[in-house]
ChimeraX commands (.cxc) that place a marker at each C-alpha (Angstrom):
marker #1 position 139.59,124.32,97.50 radius 0.5
marker #1 position 140.91,121.21,99.35 radius 0.5
marker #1 position 138.36,118.30,100.00 radius 0.5
marker #1 position 139.19,118.36,103.62 radius 0.5
marker #1 position 138.16,121.98,103.92 radius 0.5
marker #1 position 134.59,121.03,102.72 radius 0.5
marker #1 position 131.92,120.13,105.36 radius 0.5
marker #1 position 129.92,117.38,103.71 radius 0.5
marker #1 position 127.37,116.84,106.54 radius 0.5
marker #1 position 123.99,118.61,106.72 radius 0.5
marker #1 position 123.90,122.10,108.19 radius 0.5
marker #1 position 122.55,122.78,111.48 radius 0.5
marker #1 position 119.28,124.38,110.20 radius 0.5
marker #1 position 118.39,121.03,108.46 radius 0.5
marker #1 position 119.44,119.16,111.29 radius 0.5
marker #1 position 117.03,121.01,113.54 radius 0.5
marker #1 position 114.12,120.68,111.10 radius 0.5
marker #1 position 114.67,117.01,110.35 radius 0.5
marker #1 position 112.75,115.64,113.35 radius 0.5
marker #1 position 109.76,117.65,112.60 radius 0.5
marker #1 position 109.89,116.77,108.85 radius 0.5
marker #1 position 110.15,113.09,109.74 radius 0.5
marker #1 position 107.44,112.99,112.45 radius 0.5
marker #1 position 105.06,114.82,110.13 radius 0.5
marker #1 position 105.77,112.57,106.78 radius 0.5
marker #1 position 102.98,110.13,106.13 radius 0.5
marker #1 position 104.11,106.54,106.47 radius 0.5
marker #1 position 102.82,105.98,102.89 radius 0.5
marker #1 position 105.37,108.27,101.45 radius 0.5
marker #1 position 107.99,106.01,102.80 radius 0.5
marker #1 position 106.28,102.91,101.65 radius 0.5
marker #1 position 105.82,104.22,98.13 radius 0.5
marker #1 position 109.42,105.48,97.91 radius 0.5
marker #1 position 110.84,102.17,99.08 radius 0.5
marker #1 position 108.56,100.14,96.65 radius 0.5
marker #1 position 109.68,102.44,93.58 radius 0.5
marker #1 position 113.35,102.12,94.70 radius 0.5
marker #1 position 113.04,98.35,95.01 radius 0.5
marker #1 position 111.39,98.11,91.51 radius 0.5
marker #1 position 114.30,100.29,89.86 radius 0.5
marker #1 position 116.91,98.16,91.57 radius 0.5
marker #1 position 115.23,95.00,90.23 radius 0.5
marker #1 position 115.05,96.43,86.77 radius 0.5
marker #1 position 118.95,97.47,86.89 radius 0.5
marker #1 position 119.91,94.08,88.09 radius 0.5
marker #1 position 117.80,92.22,85.51 radius 0.5
marker #1 position 119.35,94.55,82.62 radius 0.5
marker #1 position 122.81,94.16,84.00 radius 0.5
marker #1 position 122.34,90.55,84.20 radius 0.5
marker #1 position 121.46,90.35,80.38 radius 0.5
marker #1 position 124.72,91.61,79.48 radius 0.5
marker #1 position 127.20,88.82,78.76 radius 0.5
marker #1 position 130.10,88.80,81.29 radius 0.5
marker #1 position 128.50,90.87,83.93 radius 0.5
marker #1 position 127.17,89.31,87.05 radius 0.5
marker #1 position 125.34,92.03,89.15 radius 0.5
marker #1 position 125.47,91.90,92.95 radius 0.5
marker #1 position 122.04,92.57,94.16 radius 0.5
marker #1 position 121.83,95.71,96.28 radius 0.5
marker #1 position 120.50,95.47,99.99 radius 0.5
marker #1 position 119.81,99.01,100.65 radius 0.5
marker #1 position 122.58,100.79,98.67 radius 0.5
marker #1 position 121.86,103.38,96.08 radius 0.5
marker #1 position 124.40,101.83,93.65 radius 0.5
marker #1 position 124.73,98.53,91.75 radius 0.5
marker #1 position 127.93,96.59,91.81 radius 0.5
marker #1 position 128.63,94.29,89.00 radius 0.5
marker #1 position 131.66,91.51,88.62 radius 0.5
marker #1 position 133.20,91.25,85.16 radius 0.5
marker #1 position 134.16,87.64,84.13 radius 0.5
marker link #1:1,2 radius 0.2
marker link #1:2,3 radius 0.2
marker link #1:3,4 radius 0.2
marker link #1:4,5 radius 0.2
marker link #1:5,6 radius 0.2
marker link #1:6,7 radius 0.2
marker link #1:7,8 radius 0.2
marker link #1:8,9 radius 0.2
marker link #1:9,10 radius 0.2
marker link #1:10,11 radius 0.2
marker link #1:11,12 radius 0.2
marker link #1:12,13 radius 0.2
marker link #1:13,14 radius 0.2
marker link #1:14,15 radius 0.2
marker link #1:15,16 radius 0.2
marker link #1:16,17 radius 0.2
marker link #1:17,18 radius 0.2
marker link #1:18,19 radius 0.2
marker link #1:19,20 radius 0.2
marker link #1:20,21 radius 0.2
marker link #1:21,22 radius 0.2
marker link #1:22,23 radius 0.2
marker link #1:23,24 radius 0.2
marker link #1:24,25 radius 0.2
marker link #1:25,26 radius 0.2
marker link #1:26,27 radius 0.2
marker link #1:27,28 radius 0.2
marker link #1:28,29 radius 0.2
marker link #1:29,30 radius 0.2
marker link #1:30,31 radius 0.2
marker link #1:31,32 radius 0.2
marker link #1:32,33 radius 0.2
marker link #1:33,34 radius 0.2
marker link #1:34,35 radius 0.2
marker link #1:35,36 radius 0.2
marker link #1:36,37 radius 0.2
marker link #1:37,38 radius 0.2
marker link #1:38,39 radius 0.2
marker link #1:39,40 radius 0.2
marker link #1:40,41 radius 0.2
marker link #1:41,42 radius 0.2
marker link #1:42,43 radius 0.2
marker link #1:43,44 radius 0.2
marker link #1:44,45 radius 0.2
marker link #1:45,46 radius 0.2
marker link #1:46,47 radius 0.2
marker link #1:47,48 radius 0.2
marker link #1:48,49 radius 0.2
marker link #1:49,50 radius 0.2
marker link #1:50,51 radius 0.2
marker link #1:51,52 radius 0.2
marker link #1:52,53 radius 0.2
marker link #1:53,54 radius 0.2
marker link #1:54,55 radius 0.2
marker link #1:55,56 radius 0.2
marker link #1:56,57 radius 0.2
marker link #1:57,58 radius 0.2
marker link #1:58,59 radius 0.2
marker link #1:59,60 radius 0.2
marker link #1:60,61 radius 0.2
marker link #1:61,62 radius 0.2
marker link #1:62,63 radius 0.2
marker link #1:63,64 radius 0.2
marker link #1:64,65 radius 0.2
marker link #1:65,66 radius 0.2
marker link #1:66,67 radius 0.2
marker link #1:67,68 radius 0.2
marker link #1:68,69 radius 0.2
marker link #1:69,70 radius 0.2
view
């Protein structure tokens, strides 16, 4: 199958359900999830920085870590 034949977006059922899901999710869930993601990102940056020749680029919301190699 060709990549251009795939639909990569959410299906219409999920799109219709999202407003209810998001409005009924407690705010603490988002705060806790964001704190956990920030903790993990900080850990990854510190570990990458400890490797000779790698200079991590601190993520600012992305779900990946970029590094420069020198």
